[in-house]
The first five atom37 places (N, CA, C, CB, O) and aatype in JSON, in Angstrom:
{
  "aatype": [12, 7, 0, 7, 9, 0, 11, 6, 19, 1, 3, 1, 13, 11, 7, 9, 3, 11, 0, 9, 7, 16, 18, 9, 2, 1, 10, 7, 9, 6, 16, 6, 11, 7, 18, 7, 10, 10, 10, 15, 14, 2, 7, 7, 11, 19, 7, 0, 13, 5, 16, 11, 9, 8, 18, 11, 3, 6, 15, 14, 10, 17, 10, 9, 0, 11, 15, 16, 2, 12, 10, 11, 6, 18, 0, 6, 15, 2, 14, 8, 9, 9, 9, 15, 12, 14, 18, 14, 7, 9, 7, 8, 7, 2, 1, 16, 9, 3, 6, 9, 6, 14, 9, 9, 15, 19, 10, 14, 3, 2, 19, 8, 19, 18, 5, 11, 10, 10],
  "atom_mask": [
    [1, 1, 1, 1, 1],
    [1, 1, 1, 0, 1],
    [1, 1, 1, 1, 1],
    [1, 1, 1, 0, 1],
    [1, 1, 1, 1, 1],
    [1, 1, 1, 1, 1],
    [1, 1, 1, 1, 1],
    [1, 1, 1, 1, 1],
    [1, 1, 1, 1, 1],
    [1, 1, 1, 1, 1],
    [1, 1, 1, 1, 1],
    [1, 1, 1, 1, 1],
    [1, 1, 1, 1, 1],
    [1, 1, 1, 1, 1],
    [1, 1, 1, 0, 1],
    [1, 1, 1, 1, 1],
    [1, 1, 1, 1, 1],
    [1, 1, 1, 1, 1],
    [1, 1, 1, 1, 1],
    [1, 1, 1, 1, 1],
    [1, 1, 1, 0, 1],
    [1, 1, 1, 1, 1],
    [1, 1, 1, 1, 1],
    [1, 1, 1, 1, 1],
    [1, 1, 1, 1, 1],
    [1, 1, 1, 1, 1],
    [1, 1, 1, 1, 1],
    [1, 1, 1, 0, 1],
    [1, 1, 1, 1, 1],
    [1, 1, 1, 1, 1],
    [1, 1, 1, 1, 1],
    [1, 1, 1, 1, 1],
    [1, 1, 1, 1, 1],
    [1, 1, 1, 0, 1],
    [1, 1, 1, 1, 1],
    [1, 1, 1, 0, 1],
    [1, 1, 1, 1, 1],
    [1, 1, 1, 1, 1],
    [1, 1, 1, 1, 1],
    [1, 1, 1, 1, 1],
    [1, 1, 1, 1, 1],
    [1, 1, 1, 1, 1],
    [1, 1, 1, 0, 1],
    [1, 1, 1, 0, 1],
    [1, 1, 1, 1, 1],
    [1, 1, 1, 1, 1],
    [1, 1, 1, 0, 1],
    [1, 1, 1, 1, 1],
    [1, 1, 1, 1, 1],
    [1, 1, 1, 1, 1],
    [1, 1, 1, 1, 1],
    [1, 1, 1, 1, 1],
    [1, 1, 1, 1, 1],
    [1, 1, 1, 1, 1],
    [1, 1, 1, 1, 1],
    [1, 1, 1, 1, 1],
    [1, 1, 1, 1, 1],
    [1, 1, 1, 1, 1],
    [1, 1, 1, 1, 1],
    [1, 1, 1, 1, 1],
    [1, 1, 1, 1, 1],
    [1, 1, 1, 1, 1],
    [1, 1, 1, 1, 1],
    [1, 1, 1, 1, 1],
    [1, 1, 1, 1, 1],
    [1, 1, 1, 1, 1],
    [1, 1, 1, 1, 1],
    [1, 1, 1, 1, 1],
    [1, 1, 1, 1, 1],
    [1, 1, 1, 1, 1],
    [1, 1, 1, 1, 1],
    [1, 1, 1, 1, 1],
    [1, 1, 1, 1, 1],
    [1, 1, 1, 1, 1],
    [1, 1, 1, 1, 1],
    [1, 1, 1, 1, 1],
    [1, 1, 1, 1, 1],
    [1, 1, 1, 1, 1],
    [1, 1, 1, 1, 1],
    [1, 1, 1, 1, 1],
    [1, 1, 1, 1, 1],
    [1, 1, 1, 1, 1],
    [1, 1, 1, 1, 1],
    [1, 1, 1, 1, 1],
    [1, 1, 1, 1, 1],
    [1, 1, 1, 1, 1],
    [1, 1, 1, 1, 1],
    [1, 1, 1, 1, 1],
    [1, 1, 1, 0, 1],
    [1, 1, 1, 1, 1],
    [1, 1, 1, 0, 1],
    [1, 1, 1, 1, 1],
    [1, 1, 1, 0, 1],
    [1, 1, 1, 1, 1],
    [1, 1, 1, 1, 1],
    [1, 1, 1, 1, 1],
    [1, 1, 1, 1, 1],
    [1, 1, 1, 1, 1],
    [1, 1, 1, 1, 1],
    [1, 1, 1, 1, 1],
    [1, 1, 1, 1, 1],
    [1, 1, 1, 1, 1],
    [1, 1, 1, 1, 1],
    [1, 1, 1, 1, 1],
    [1, 1, 1, 1, 1],
    [1, 1, 1, 1, 1],
    [1, 1, 1, 1, 1],
    [1, 1, 1, 1, 1],
    [1, 1, 1, 1, 1],
    [1, 1, 1, 1, 1],
    [1, 1, 1, 1, 1],
    [1, 1, 1, 1, 1],
    [1, 1, 1, 1, 1],
    [1, 1, 1, 1, 1],
    [1, 1, 1, 1, 1],
    [1, 1, 1, 1, 1],
    [1, 1, 1, 1, 1],
    [1, 1, 1, 1, 1]
  ],
  "atom_positions": [
    [[119.75, -76.09, 211.36], [119.32, -75.39, 210.17], [118.01, -74.62, 210.48], [119.11, -76.39, 208.97], [117.0, -74.75, 209.79]],
    [[118.09, -73.84, 211.55], [116.88, -73.17, 212.0], [116.79, -71.7, 211.69], [0.0, 0.0, 0.0], [115.8, -71.06, 212.05]],
    [[117.78, -71.13, 211.02], [117.73, -69.7, 210.73], [118.56, -69.39, 209.48], [118.24, -68.88, 211.94], [119.4, -70.18, 209.06]],
    [[118.31, -68.22, 208.92], [119.11, -67.72, 207.81], [119.05, -68.59, 206.57], [0.0, 0.0, 0.0], [118.03, -69.21, 206.27]],
    [[120.17, -68.61, 205.85], [120.25, -69.33, 204.59], [120.09, -70.84, 204.82], [121.58, -69.03, 203.89], [119.55, -71.54, 203.97]],
    [[120.55, -71.34, 205.95], [120.41, -72.77, 206.26], [118.94, -73.14, 206.34], [121.12, -73.12, 207.6], [118.53, -74.18, 205.83]],
    [[118.16, -72.29, 206.96], [116.72, -72.53, 207.06], [116.07, -72.53, 205.68], [116.06, -71.48, 207.96], [115.21, -73.35, 205.38]],
    [[116.5, -71.58, 204.84], [115.97, -71.52, 203.49], [116.27, -72.8, 202.73], [116.53, -70.32, 202.74], [115.41, -73.32, 202.02]],
    [[117.49, -73.32, 202.86], [117.87, -74.56, 202.2], [117.04, -75.71, 202.76], [119.39, -74.83, 202.38], [116.53, -76.54, 202.01]],
    [[116.91, -75.75, 204.07], [116.12, -76.81, 204.72], [114.68, -76.81, 204.22], [116.13, -76.64, 206.25], [114.09, -77.87, 203.97]],
    [[114.12, -75.61, 204.09], [112.72, -75.5, 203.64], [112.58, -75.85, 202.14], [112.2, -74.06, 203.91], [111.56, -76.41, 201.73]],
    [[113.55, -75.53, 201.37], [113.49, -75.78, 199.93], [113.77, -77.24, 199.56], [114.49, -74.87, 199.22], [113.14, -77.8, 198.67]],
    [[114.72, -77.83, 200.26], [115.11, -79.2, 199.98], [114.66, -80.1, 201.16], [116.66, -79.29, 199.75], [115.44, -80.38, 202.07]],
    [[113.44, -80.52, 201.11], [112.86, -81.31, 202.2], [113.73, -82.51, 202.53], [111.46, -81.76, 201.83], [114.13, -83.27, 201.64]],
    [[114.0, -82.69, 203.8], [114.76, -83.82, 204.29], [116.27, -83.62, 204.31], [0.0, 0.0, 0.0], [117.01, -84.49, 204.77]],
    [[116.75, -82.48, 203.8], [118.2, -82.27, 203.74], [118.8, -82.18, 205.14], [118.54, -81.01, 202.95], [119.93, -82.62, 205.36]],
    [[118.06, -81.61, 206.08], [118.57, -81.52, 207.46], [118.8, -82.9, 208.06], [117.6, -80.73, 208.32], [119.8, -83.12, 208.73]],
    [[117.88, -83.81, 207.82], [118.03, -85.18, 208.35], [119.16, -85.91, 207.63], [116.7, -85.96, 208.2], [119.89, -86.68, 208.24]],
    [[119.29, -85.67, 206.32], [120.37, -86.31, 205.55], [121.73, -85.81, 206.04], [120.21, -86.02, 204.03], [122.65, -86.61, 206.19]],
    [[121.85, -84.53, 206.3], [123.12, -83.99, 206.81], [123.42, -84.54, 208.2], [123.07, -82.44, 206.85], [124.55, -84.92, 208.49]],
    [[122.4, -84.58, 209.05], [122.56, -85.14, 210.4], [123.0, -86.59, 210.37], [0.0, 0.0, 0.0], [123.88, -87.0, 211.13]],
    [[122.4, -87.36, 209.49], [122.79, -88.79, 209.34], [124.23, -88.88, 208.87], [121.85, -89.52, 208.33], [124.99, -89.71, 209.37]],
    [[124.62, -88.04, 207.93], [125.97, -88.05, 207.39], [126.99, -87.68, 208.49], [126.07, -87.07, 206.2], [128.04, -88.31, 208.6]],
    [[126.67, -86.68, 209.27], [127.55, -86.27, 210.38], [127.7, -87.41, 211.38], [127.01, -85.0, 211.09], [128.81, -87.69, 211.84]],
    [[126.61, -88.06, 211.73], [126.66, -89.2, 212.66], [127.48, -90.33, 212.08], [125.24, -89.69, 212.99], [128.27, -90.96, 212.78]],
    [[127.3, -90.59, 210.79], [128.03, -91.69, 210.14], [129.54, -91.42, 210.13], [127.52, -91.9, 208.69], [130.35, -92.34, 210.25]],
    [[129.9, -90.14, 210.0], [131.32, -89.79, 210.02], [131.9, -89.8, 211.42], [131.53, -88.43, 209.4], [133.11, -89.79, 211.6]],
    [[131.02, -89.82, 212.44], [131.47, -89.8, 213.83], [132.04, -88.47, 214.29], [0.0, 0.0, 0.0], [132.93, -88.43, 215.13]],
    [[131.51, -87.39, 213.72], [132.01, -86.05, 214.06], [131.42, -85.63, 215.41], [131.64, -85.01, 212.95], [130.22, -85.74, 215.64]],
    [[132.29, -85.14, 216.29], [131.84, -84.59, 217.56], [131.29, -83.18, 217.27], [133.02, -84.56, 218.63], [132.03, -82.28, 216.86]],
    [[130.01, -83.02, 217.5], [129.35, -81.78, 217.08], [129.92, -80.53, 217.73], [127.89, -81.86, 217.39], [129.93, -79.47, 217.1]],
    [[130.4, -80.6, 218.96], [130.95, -79.41, 219.6], [132.27, -78.97, 218.98], [131.15, -79.66, 221.07], [132.71, -77.84, 219.19]],
    [[132.9, -79.86, 218.2], [134.14, -79.5, 217.47], [133.83, -78.96, 216.09], [135.07, -80.7, 217.35], [134.7, -78.37, 215.44]],
    [[132.61, -79.16, 215.64], [132.2, -78.66, 214.32], [132.67, -79.53, 213.19], [0.0, 0.0, 0.0], [133.75, -80.11, 213.24]],
    [[131.85, -79.62, 212.15], [132.23, -80.38, 210.98], [132.89, -79.48, 209.95], [131.02, -81.07, 210.37], [133.64, -79.98, 209.1]],
    [[132.65, -78.17, 209.99], [133.29, -77.25, 209.06], [132.61, -77.15, 207.72], [0.0, 0.0, 0.0], [131.81, -76.24, 207.47]],
    [[132.93, -78.09, 206.85], [132.41, -78.04, 205.47], [131.98, -79.45, 205.09], [133.48, -77.48, 204.46], [132.73, -80.41, 205.25]],
    [[130.77, -79.57, 204.57], [130.28, -80.82, 204.01], [129.81, -80.54, 202.59], [129.12, -81.44, 204.88], [129.15, -79.54, 202.33]],
    [[130.16, -81.43, 201.68], [129.75, -81.25, 200.28], [128.8, -82.38, 199.91], [130.98, -81.23, 199.33], [128.93, -83.5, 200.4]],
    [[127.87, -82.08, 199.04], [126.91, -83.08, 198.56], [127.66, -84.24, 197.91], [125.9, -82.44, 197.55], [128.55, -84.03, 197.09]],
    [[127.28, -85.45, 198.29], [127.89, -86.59, 197.62], [127.38, -86.71, 196.18], [127.6, -87.89, 198.39], [126.35, -86.13, 195.83]],
    [[128.08, -87.44, 195.38], [127.69, -87.75, 194.01], [127.46, -86.52, 193.13], [126.45, -88.58, 194.03], [126.56, -86.51, 192.29]],
    [[128.28, -85.48, 193.33], [128.21, -84.33, 192.45], [127.03, -83.39, 192.69], [0.0, 0.0, 0.0], [126.68, -82.61, 191.81]],
    [[126.44, -83.47, 193.86], [125.34, -82.55, 194.18], [125.8, -81.11, 194.2], [0.0, 0.0, 0.0], [127.0, -80.83, 194.19]],
    [[124.87, -80.2, 194.23], [125.23, -78.78, 194.12], [125.07, -77.99, 195.39], [124.4, -78.16, 193.08], [125.23, -76.76, 195.37]],
    [[124.77, -78.65, 196.51], [124.6, -77.94, 197.76], [125.69, -78.42, 198.74], [123.16, -78.17, 198.34], [125.96, -79.61, 198.88]],
    [[126.29, -77.45, 199.4], [127.27, -77.76, 200.43], [126.84, -77.11, 201.73], [0.0, 0.0, 0.0], [126.0, -76.21, 201.74]],
    [[127.41, -77.55, 202.82], [127.11, -76.97, 204.13], [128.4, -76.35, 204.67], [126.53, -78.05, 205.12], [129.36, -77.04, 205.0]],
    [[128.38, -75.03, 204.77], [129.48, -74.25, 205.34], [129.06, -73.9, 206.75], [129.81, -72.96, 204.48], [128.25, -72.99, 206.94]],
    [[129.57, -74.6, 207.71], [129.09, -74.43, 209.09], [129.61, -73.15, 209.72], [129.52, -75.63, 209.94], [130.8, -72.85, 209.68]],
    [[128.67, -72.39, 210.31], [129.06, -71.16, 211.03], [128.65, -71.2, 212.5], [128.42, -69.93, 210.36], [129.04, -70.33, 213.28]],
    [[127.87, -72.21, 212.89], [127.4, -72.32, 214.27], [127.37, -73.76, 214.72], [126.01, -71.71, 214.42], [127.3, -74.69, 213.92]],
    [[127.44, -73.92, 216.05], [127.23, -75.24, 216.64], [125.74, -75.41, 216.9], [128.06, -75.41, 217.95], [125.18, -76.47, 216.62]],
    [[125.09, -74.37, 217.43], [123.65, -74.39, 217.69], [123.06, -73.15, 217.04], [123.33, -74.45, 219.24], [123.61, -72.06, 217.16]],
    [[121.94, -73.32, 216.36], [121.39, -72.22, 215.56], [121.03, -70.99, 216.37], [120.18, -72.7, 214.84], [120.97, -69.9, 215.8]],
    [[120.8, -71.1, 217.65], [120.42, -69.95, 218.47], [121.62, -69.14, 218.93], [119.62, -70.4, 219.66], [121.46, -68.01, 219.41]],
    [[122.81, -69.7, 218.81], [124.03, -69.07, 219.32], [124.67, -68.15, 218.27], [125.02, -70.14, 219.77], [124.36, -68.22, 217.08]],
    [[125.57, -67.31, 218.76], [126.4, -66.49, 217.89], [127.39, -67.4, 217.15], [127.16, -65.38, 218.71], [127.78, -68.45, 217.65]],
    [[127.77, -66.97, 215.96], [128.76, -67.75, 215.19], [130.15, -67.56, 215.8], [128.77, -67.32, 213.68], [130.65, -66.43, 215.87]],
    [[130.78, -68.66, 216.25], [132.14, -68.52, 216.76], [133.13, -68.33, 215.61], [132.54, -69.75, 217.61], [133.06, -69.03, 214.59]],
    [[134.04, -67.39, 215.78], [135.01, -67.09, 214.73], [135.89, -68.29, 214.42], [135.86, -65.9, 215.13], [136.27, -68.47, 213.26]],
    [[136.24, -69.1, 215.4], [137.06, -70.28, 215.16], [136.38, -71.24, 214.2], [137.38, -70.98, 216.47], [137.05, -71.89, 213.4]],
    [[135.05, -71.34, 214.29], [134.33, -72.26, 213.42], [134.25, -71.7, 211.98], [132.9, -72.53, 213.98], [134.39, -72.45, 211.02]],
    [[134.05, -70.42, 211.85], [134.04, -69.81, 210.52], [135.42, -69.98, 209.88], [133.65, -68.29, 210.61], [135.53, -70.24, 208.68]],
    [[136.47, -69.84, 210.68], [137.85, -70.04, 210.17], [138.06, -71.5, 209.75], [138.9, -69.64, 211.23], [138.69, -71.76, 208.73]],
    [[137.56, -72.43, 210.53], [137.7, -73.86, 210.19], [136.98, -74.15, 208.87], [137.12, -74.75, 211.33], [137.55, -74.79, 207.98]],
    [[135.74, -73.67, 208.74], [134.98, -73.91, 207.52], [135.66, -73.24, 206.33], [133.54, -73.38, 207.68], [135.73, -73.83, 205.25]],
    [[136.15, -72.03, 206.52], [136.84, -71.29, 205.47], [138.07, -72.05, 204.99], [137.23, -69.9, 205.97], [138.29, -72.16, 203.78]],
    [[138.85, -72.55, 205.89], [140.07, -73.27, 205.5], [139.75, -74.55, 204.75], [140.91, -73.58, 206.72], [140.47, -74.93, 203.83]],
    [[138.68, -75.23, 205.14], [138.26, -76.42, 204.43], [137.78, -76.08, 203.02], [137.17, -77.16, 205.21], [138.08, -76.78, 202.06]],
    [[137.02, -74.98, 202.91], [136.54, -74.54, 201.59], [137.7, -74.09, 200.73], [135.52, -73.4, 201.73], [137.71, -74.37, 199.53]],
    [[138.66, -73.41, 201.3], [139.86, -72.96, 200.57], [140.57, -74.16, 199.94], [140.83, -72.19, 201.52], [140.92, -74.16, 198.76]],
    [[140.76, -75.18, 200.76], [141.44, -76.39, 200.28], [140.68, -77.04, 199.15], [141.61, -77.39, 201.43], [141.27, -77.44, 198.14]],
    [[139.35, -77.15, 199.3], [138.52, -77.76, 198.27], [138.56, -76.92, 196.98], [137.07, -77.9, 198.76], [138.74, -77.47, 195.89]],
    [[138.39, -75.6, 197.11], [138.37, -74.73, 195.95], [139.7, -74.73, 195.2], [138.02, -73.33, 196.38], [139.73, -74.72, 193.97]],
    [[140.79, -74.74, 195.95], [142.11, -74.78, 195.29], [142.32, -76.09, 194.57], [143.23, -74.56, 196.3], [143.0, -76.13, 193.54]],
    [[141.76, -77.18, 195.09], [141.89, -78.48, 194.45], [140.96, -78.64, 193.25], [141.63, -79.56, 195.45], [141.13, -79.56, 192.44]],
    [[139.98, -77.74, 193.14], [138.97, -77.81, 192.08], [138.81, -76.42, 191.44], [137.61, -78.32, 192.63], [137.73, -75.84, 191.52]],
    [[139.84, -75.89, 190.82], [139.76, -74.52, 190.3], [138.77, -74.33, 189.16], [141.11, -74.08, 189.84], [138.44, -73.19, 188.83]],
    [[138.3, -75.39, 188.56], [137.31, -75.32, 187.47], [135.88, -75.11, 188.01], [137.37, -76.61, 186.61], [134.97, -74.8, 187.24]],
    [[135.69, -75.28, 189.29], [134.36, -75.16, 189.91], [134.21, -73.75, 190.48], [134.14, -76.24, 191.02], [135.09, -73.26, 191.2]],
    [[133.1, -73.11, 190.16], [132.77, -71.81, 190.74], [131.84, -72.06, 191.93], [132.09, -70.86, 189.67], [130.83, -72.75, 191.81]],
    [[132.2, -71.49, 193.06], [131.44, -71.67, 194.3], [130.89, -70.31, 194.7], [132.33, -72.29, 195.45], [131.64, -69.34, 194.81]],
    [[129.6, -70.24, 194.91], [128.94, -69.02, 195.36], [128.32, -69.27, 196.71], [127.89, -68.54, 194.35], [127.69, -70.31, 196.93]],
    [[128.48, -68.32, 197.61], [127.91, -68.47, 198.95], [127.66, -67.09, 199.55], [128.85, -69.3, 199.86], [128.31, -66.11, 199.19]],
    [[126.69, -67.02, 200.48], [126.46, -65.76, 201.16], [127.59, -65.5, 202.18], [125.08, -65.77, 201.87], [128.29, -66.41, 202.61]],
    [[127.74, -64.25, 202.53], [128.72, -63.86, 203.54], [128.41, -64.61, 204.83], [128.7, -62.29, 203.79], [127.31, -64.49, 205.35]],
    [[129.35, -65.38, 205.35], [129.05, -66.21, 206.52], [129.03, -65.43, 207.84], [130.05, -67.32, 206.61], [129.87, -64.57, 208.08]],
    [[128.07, -65.77, 208.66], [128.04, -65.29, 210.04], [127.53, -63.9, 210.29], [0.0, 0.0, 0.0], [127.47, -63.48, 211.45]],
    [[127.17, -63.14, 209.25], [126.79, -61.74, 209.48], [125.3, -61.53, 209.71], [127.24, -60.89, 208.31], [124.88, -60.45, 210.14]],
    [[124.49, -62.53, 209.43], [123.06, -62.4, 209.64], [122.7, -62.84, 211.04], [0.0, 0.0, 0.0], [122.91, -62.11, 212.01]],
    [[122.18, -64.04, 211.14], [121.8, -64.58, 212.45], [123.01, -65.0, 213.27], [120.88, -65.76, 212.27], [122.85, -65.4, 214.43]],
    [[124.19, -64.92, 212.71], [125.4, -65.24, 213.47], [125.89, -64.07, 214.3], [0.0, 0.0, 0.0], [126.8, -64.22, 215.12]],
    [[125.29, -62.9, 214.08], [125.6, -61.71, 214.87], [127.07, -61.27, 214.79], [125.24, -61.97, 216.31], [127.61, -60.7, 215.74]],
    [[127.68, -61.53, 213.65], [129.06, -61.07, 213.42], [129.03, -59.91, 212.44], [129.96, -62.23, 212.87], [128.05, -59.7, 211.73]],
    [[130.13, -59.15, 212.43], [130.21, -58.03, 211.51], [131.13, -58.37, 210.34], [130.71, -56.77, 212.23], [131.95, -59.28, 210.41]],
    [[130.96, -57.62, 209.27], [131.84, -57.79, 208.11], [133.29, -57.58, 208.52], [131.45, -56.8, 206.98], [134.17, -58.3, 208.04]],
    [[133.54, -56.61, 209.4], [134.91, -56.36, 209.81], [135.53, -57.57, 210.54], [134.95, -55.14, 210.7], [136.75, -57.77, 210.48]],
    [[134.71, -58.35, 211.23], [135.21, -59.55, 211.89], [135.46, -60.68, 210.89], [134.23, -60.0, 212.96], [136.43, -61.43, 211.03]],
    [[134.59, -60.78, 209.9], [134.62, -61.93, 208.99], [135.6, -61.71, 207.82], [133.22, -62.2, 208.45], [136.24, -62.66, 207.38]],
    [[135.71, -60.53, 207.33], [136.52, -60.25, 206.15], [137.95, -60.79, 206.27], [136.57, -58.77, 205.9], [138.41, -61.43, 205.33]],
    [[138.67, -60.57, 207.37], [140.03, -61.11, 207.43], [140.07, -62.63, 207.36], [140.7, -60.66, 208.7], [141.05, -63.19, 206.88]],
    [[139.03, -63.3, 207.82], [138.99, -64.76, 207.82], [138.79, -65.27, 206.41], [137.89, -65.27, 208.75], [139.51, -66.16, 205.97]],
    [[137.8, -64.7, 205.69], [137.49, -65.25, 204.36], [138.36, -64.68, 203.26], [136.05, -64.99, 204.02], [138.26, -65.11, 202.11]],
    [[139.21, -63.73, 203.59], [140.09, -63.14, 202.55], [141.06, -64.14, 201.95], [140.87, -61.98, 203.14], [141.66, -63.86, 200.92]],
    [[141.23, -65.3, 202.57], [142.14, -66.34, 202.05], [141.5, -67.17, 200.95], [142.58, -67.27, 203.18], [142.19, -67.95, 200.3]],
    [[140.2, -67.03, 200.72], [139.52, -67.84, 199.71], [139.99, -67.47, 198.31], [138.01, -67.67, 199.81], [140.18, -66.29, 198.01]],
    [[140.17, -68.47, 197.46], [140.64, -68.19, 196.09], [139.56, -67.54, 195.23], [141.12, -69.49, 195.43], [138.4, -67.44, 195.63]],
    [[139.94, -67.12, 194.05], [139.06, -66.38, 193.15], [137.86, -67.18, 192.65], [139.83, -65.9, 191.97], [136.88, -66.58, 192.21]],
    [[137.9, -68.49, 192.72], [136.75, -69.27, 192.25], [135.67, -69.41, 193.33], [137.2, -70.65, 191.81], [134.67, -70.1, 193.12]],
    [[135.87, -68.75, 194.47], [134.84, -68.69, 195.49], [134.27, -67.27, 195.51], [135.4, -69.1, 196.9], [134.99, -66.3, 195.78]],
    [[132.99, -67.15, 195.22], [132.32, -65.86, 195.2], [131.47, -65.72, 196.46], [131.45, -65.69, 193.93], [130.52, -66.49, 196.66]],
    [[131.8, -64.76, 197.27], [131.05, -64.51, 198.5], [130.25, -63.24, 198.3], [131.99, -64.4, 199.75], [130.81, -62.19, 197.98]],
    [[128.96, -63.33, 198.49], [128.1, -62.18, 198.24], [127.39, -61.76, 199.51], [127.08, -62.5, 197.14], [127.19, -62.54, 200.45]],
    [[127.02, -60.51, 199.5], [126.27, -59.94, 200.62], [124.91, -59.46, 200.11], [127.07, -58.76, 201.3], [124.83, -58.75, 199.11]],
    [[123.89, -59.83, 200.78], [122.55, -59.42, 200.39], [122.43, -57.89, 200.56], [121.47, -60.17, 201.24], [122.75, -57.35, 201.62]],
    [[121.97, -57.25, 199.54], [121.77, -55.81, 199.6], [120.37, -55.52, 200.13], [121.98, -55.15, 198.21], [119.39, -56.14, 199.71]],
    [[120.29, -54.62, 201.03], [118.99, -54.28, 201.63], [118.39, -53.13, 200.9], [119.12, -53.95, 203.12], [117.29, -52.69, 201.25]]
  ]
}
């Protein structure tokens, strides 16, 4: 959680990075395979949509696809919930909208993906 929106969340919600790390370890997830999507337990309002294995690296498209598919499944199972998130991988992930758009186009209408206007 060292760059972009993840860094903003880490800075705003003190300790969230350690809590997520503890949760990943408890689940026994192999970090090089990616966790994809993590949701706050107990009805929390923050989720983690993974776009990178290491914050300094480029976002691998396979990982964005994995996270997208997990979010798609969650959103379809919870159509009453509106999910808003920034466009994944286009900032510090060094990906283009043209690369990401085909991947996230499968998300249902209750997922709102926005792009920061400059």
